[in-house]
N, C-alpha and C positions, 0 to 999 in steps of 0.2 A: 192674303198677300196682295200688295198694291203693285200696279204696273205703271210705268212711265208712258205718258201719251207721246212725248217726243220720240222716245226710243221705239215705241210700237209703230208710229207713223213712218219713221225712217226705215224700219224693217219691211213694212208693207211697200214703201216706195221702191226699195231694192228688189223685192219680189216681183212687183209689176214690171220693173225694167227688165229683169231676167225673162219674164213670161212673154215679153214682146220681141225677143230675139227669134231667129228662125228655129224651127223645131230641131233641125240637125245640130245647131249650136247648143240648144237646150239639152239634148241627149248627151252631147259630149261633156257638158257641165255636170250632168247627172252622174255620168260614169266617174268623173273626177271626185264628186261628192262620195260616191260609193267606195272608191279607193281609200278615201279618208276614213270612212266608217270602218273599213276592214283593217287598215294598218294602225289606226290610232286606238288606244284603249278606250272603251266606252261600254256602258251597261247594256245597251241594246244589242251589240254584237255578242256579248256574253249570253243574253237571253236566246238569241237566234241559235247560237252554238248548242245550248242545252236542248232547245226544241228539235233541232235537226238530229241530235243524238237519240232523243226519245222516239221520234217518228220514223227514223231510217236506221234501225239497229244493224241492218245488213251491210251498211257501208263501212269500209275500213277507214282508218284515220286519214289517209290521203284523200279518199273520195269525199269524206265528210268535210274536210278542209276546203276542197274544191267547190263543193256545193255552198258552203258558207260564204266564200268569196264571191261566187256568182250571185248569191242572194243579196249581199251588201251592194254590189254594183246595180242590181235591179232596184233595190231600195232607194239608192241615190237617184236613179232615173225616175222612180216613182214620185220623189219629191218634186222634180221638175215637171212631171206630168200633172201633178196636182196644181202647181202654179199655172200651168198652161190651161187647165180646165177652168180655173178661176178668171183668167185675164187675157187669154189669147183671142185674136180676131177670128171670126168664123171662117175666113178665107183659108186659114191654116188647117181647117178640118177636112177640106176637100180631098178625096181620094186617099184618106189615111186609114179608113176603117173598112174591113170586110165584114159584113153583117149577114149572118145566116139564121134561119128559123124565125124570121119576122112574121111569117104566116101564123105562128102559134099565138102571138100577141094580137095580131089583127083579128083573129077569130074571137078573142075575148072582147076586144073593143067594139066589134060590130054588133055584139049582143047588148051594147050599152053599159058594159060592166067595167069597173076598174079592177085592179089586181095587185098582189104583192109581186114585185120583181125581185126575186130571191137570189142573193149571191153571197160570196165570201170575199174577204179582204185580200184580193190580189193587189200587187203594187200599182196596178193601172186602173183600179176600180173607179175613181172619180173622173179620170179622163174618159173612161168608157161611158159613164153617165152623160158626160158632155157630148160625146159622139152620138150616143143613142138618141138623146133629146133633139139634137140637130136633125137627125134623120126623121124623127117623129114630126117635127115642124114642117119639113119638106113634104111629108105625106099627109099633112093636115090631120094628124092624129093628136089626141090629148097628150100633153107633155107630162112626163113623169115627175111626180113630187118626190121629195127626198127626206128620209128619216135621218136626223143628224143629232149628234151629241153637242151640247153647248160647251164652248171653250171656256176655261177658267179665266182667261184674260178677256174681260168684256169689251175692252177697246179693240182688241184683235177680232173678237167675234162680230163686232159691228161691220168691220171691213169684209169678213168672210161672208156674212149674210148678204151684204150689198152685192158682192160678186156672184154668189150662188143663185140669188133670186133672179138673175138675168137669164139663167138657163134651166132652172127647175120650177120657177113660178111660185112654189110654196115649199117652205121648210117646216118640218114637223119634229117637235121634241120627241126623243125616243120613248118617253113615258106617257105621251099624250095619245092614247089609243083612240079616244073620241075623235080627235082631229084626223088621225090616220083613216078611220072608218068613213069620215065625211069625205075625204079625198077619193076613196074607193067608190063610194056611193055616187059621187059626181062623175064617175067614169074615168078617173085618172089612175094610171099605174103609180105605185109607190115603191121607190128603191129601198131595199131592206136587206141588211147584211148582219145576221144574228150569230156569227161565228166567233164572237169574243167571249171572254170569261165573264159570267154573270154570277151575282151573289144572291139573287132572289128569283123566285118562280122558275126553278131549274130542275132538270133531271140530269143525272150523270150518264152520258152516252159515250161509247167508245169513239175516239178520234185518233186514227193511226194506232189503234190497239191500246190507247191509254184513256182512262175515264176523263171526260171534260165536262165541266158545268155548262149545260146547254139550255137556253131559254125554251120554255114550253109555249111562248107567245105565238110562234108560227102555227103550231097546232091549234091553239085557241082561236086564232083568226080564221084558219081554214074551216074550223067547226062552225063558225058564224057564216059560212058560205062565201068567204073571200077566195077567189082563185089564186093559186100560187104558181107563178111562172118562173122557173129558174133561168138565169142568164149568167154569162161569164165573159170577162175580157182579159185577153193575154196579148203581150207584145210578141209579134211574129218576125220582126226584122227591123231594119233601120227605119225608124219613123213609120212603122206599119203596125196595125193592131187588128186583132180578130175578135169580134163579138159573136157569141153563139147563144141563141135563145132556144131553150128546150121546151117540149110540150108541157102542158099544165100537169101538176102533180095531183091527179084526180082522186086518188085513194087516200090522200093524207088525212082527211077528216075522219075516215073510217077506222084509222089506227088508234090505239091508245097513246097516251103522251110519251111513254118510254119508247115505243116502236117508232113513233113519228120523229122524235128527236134523233134516234139512231139512223133512220132513213135519210134525214137531212145531212147529218155528219158523214154518212157513207157517200152521198152524192158529192159533197165538198171534197172529200178525200180522193174520189175518182178524178175530179177535175184538177186538183192540185198536183196529183202524180204525173199529169201530162207536162206540167211546167213547174216543178218543185222549187226552182230558183225564184219564181215570181210570186210567192206567197208571203204574207206579212209575218214572218217568223219572229220578228222583234217584239211581238205581243206576248204577254204572259198567259198563254192560252190554258195552261194547266195549274194556275195559281190556286184555285179552290179545288180540293180533292175530297173524296169520300173517306170514311174511316178505313184505316189500313194502308192509305197512300199518303206520302209526304209531299208538301209543296217543293217542287224541284229547283226553285229559284233562290 
């Protein structure tokens, strides 16, 4: 598929213009986008509705509809948070993040080690990466590198890379394990979110009670001696976010692949249940299924 350079450049120019508004304005725009996602027919809303039905069977129809609407609003805000992460001025980061558990990461860094910064796709994940790396720079800590999927539109990908490299220093293709290990060996944390549907090197582990194709890559890296440090970012109020860093998952390498993937999914589920409206339910998490289960989409 070919992409128009003129159209791509125009879209990026609009995105940059939006990202340079005040955060309060951006969040209002995000909620407006979210209302559009909710009220207008679209495939992503349908996917989110299916996922919420699978993961929260205890909700009645009215409660599920309310959660879907909240999730669409959060998804709209997440779009604006991503734009802010890419192009906002550092000044707008001041006093926006409450960060707890930083001592767990400092302990790893002081040993001269890098690590995997393990998380799931909350709607604020990229904004959280921007906020954490800003904090790392202020503390003279190694900046976290970022594992990322290449966009199909190479023209757009060039703009995204240029923006991201300003706050992560290094982007790593999700299949380039050698580059990931090089970053860890050089003492850098690597942002890593393996909660999406995978079609290779997976185990089926329960996620909200439903089998989900889960990569065994996290376990393989832990078995190579890479520390795994969980972290999560959630929106807590008007233009306020909380980042929580948890202790190293020390026993992960001692588990077998099936137990390790289940432990990771269980951790993600525990975190998501705290703010279920802020998870990326628009992703086809249950697309690949084991025998006896159908693709729900």
